[in-house]
Every structure is written in C-alpha cells, then in structure tokens.
N, C-alpha and C positions, 0 to 999 in steps of 0.2 A: 438543903438538908441532905441526910442520909438516907437510903433505899433502904431498908432491912434485907431485902435480897439478896445486898451484897454480901453482907456476913454469910449468912445461913446461906450461900451459893459457896464461898469460900471455905465454911466450918463444912460442908456437905464433903465440898471436893479434895479437903486432906484428911479426912480420916474415913473416906474411900480408896484414897491408894494409900494410907495404910493399914488398912483390915485386909485389900489386895495385897498386899506385900506381906505382909503375916502370913499368909493364907499359900500364898507360892513358897515360903519360906517354909512351911512348916509342915507336917502329916496333917490329914483330915484326923479330925476325932472319933469320927464315926460313920455309919454308913447308913444308907437309906435301901431296907429293904421292898423289893417289890418279886410279882409274879415268877420272872427270871433267875430271880437271885439278890445277892449283896449289889447296890450303887454306891462307890463309891465317888465324893461325891467334896470335895470342900464348899462349904458354905461360905468359907469368910470371902474369899474368891469372887462368890457370885453375888453376894451383899457389898463386897467392897465396887465392884465395877457399876450395880444400880446404885448406891451414893457417890459415887463420882461423875457418873450421866447427870443425876438428879443436880449434881453442885453444881454442874456445867448448866445446865438449860437453867438454872437458876440465875447463876451467876451472869448470861448472856443474855435473860430478858431483861434485866434490872439493865445491862445497858445498851441494849435496843432500846428504852423507854426510856431515857437521858438524852440517845441521839435525838429521838423522835421530838421530845421536848426540845429539844436546839433546835432541831429543824424548823417547827412551827413557828420559835419566837425569831426567829433570823426571818421569815416570813414574812411573820408580820411585822416585824422593823422595817424591810424593803418595801412594803406596801404603804406604810405610816409615812415614809419619808419621801416616796414616788407623789401619795398623797398632798405633801405638805408642801412640795412646791412645782406645781407644774407647768411656773410660766417658763423652768428649766427645759421639761420634756420638749424633744424634738420632734416635729412632725417627720414620717416617711415621705419622700417624694413620691409620686404618683410612677409608673410606669409608660414607656412610651404606647402600649398597646390601649392603654387605658386614656391618655390623653387625646388620639388622634380624633380632629375635630370631622364630621359626619362629612362623608362627602356623598350629595343628594342633586 
C-alpha cells in the first residue's frame, strides 16, 4: 500500500525547487519595510527552501517507516523460524573454566 507521505513529499520537494529556482532567476517583486529602511527580500527563495525541506522530511519519514516495518517483519519471521525448529538449534559448548571440577 502506498504511503501518502511519499507523493506529498515528492510534490513539495519538486515545487520547492521550482519556486526557489524562480526566486534565484527573477528580481524580488517587493520589499519589506523596517525601522532602518527597506529590506529587499525575495520571498520565493525563502519559501522555496522551506517547501523543499518539508518535502525531504516527509519523504524521508515515509521511507524510514517503511524500513522500520520491514525490519520488524524480518525479526518476527526469524523468531518464528527459530521457534518452529528447536531441534536444529545448536547448543553452545561450555568454556573450560566452567567445566573444571572442584578440587576439595
């Protein structure tokens, strides 16, 4: 089943790159007025990078969850296989220090 975070992450990543690219290639449309004067700020660049980071976060989180789910499934399968065939389990030999008889 497709996780909705994958296409949303890809969408935001692609749109963020497009908006940031537009901001880098075009002059800012307006300026923000502050106490010290006009602050030239290209809002397309800022929001392009914010959208790109959000898209990467969504995509990464979706992939991380998928890998975590696969890891849990593999661990469950391994424990089920070990529980199903206990006769095939190999006994660990004792170390020489543990098998030494008491000298009393």
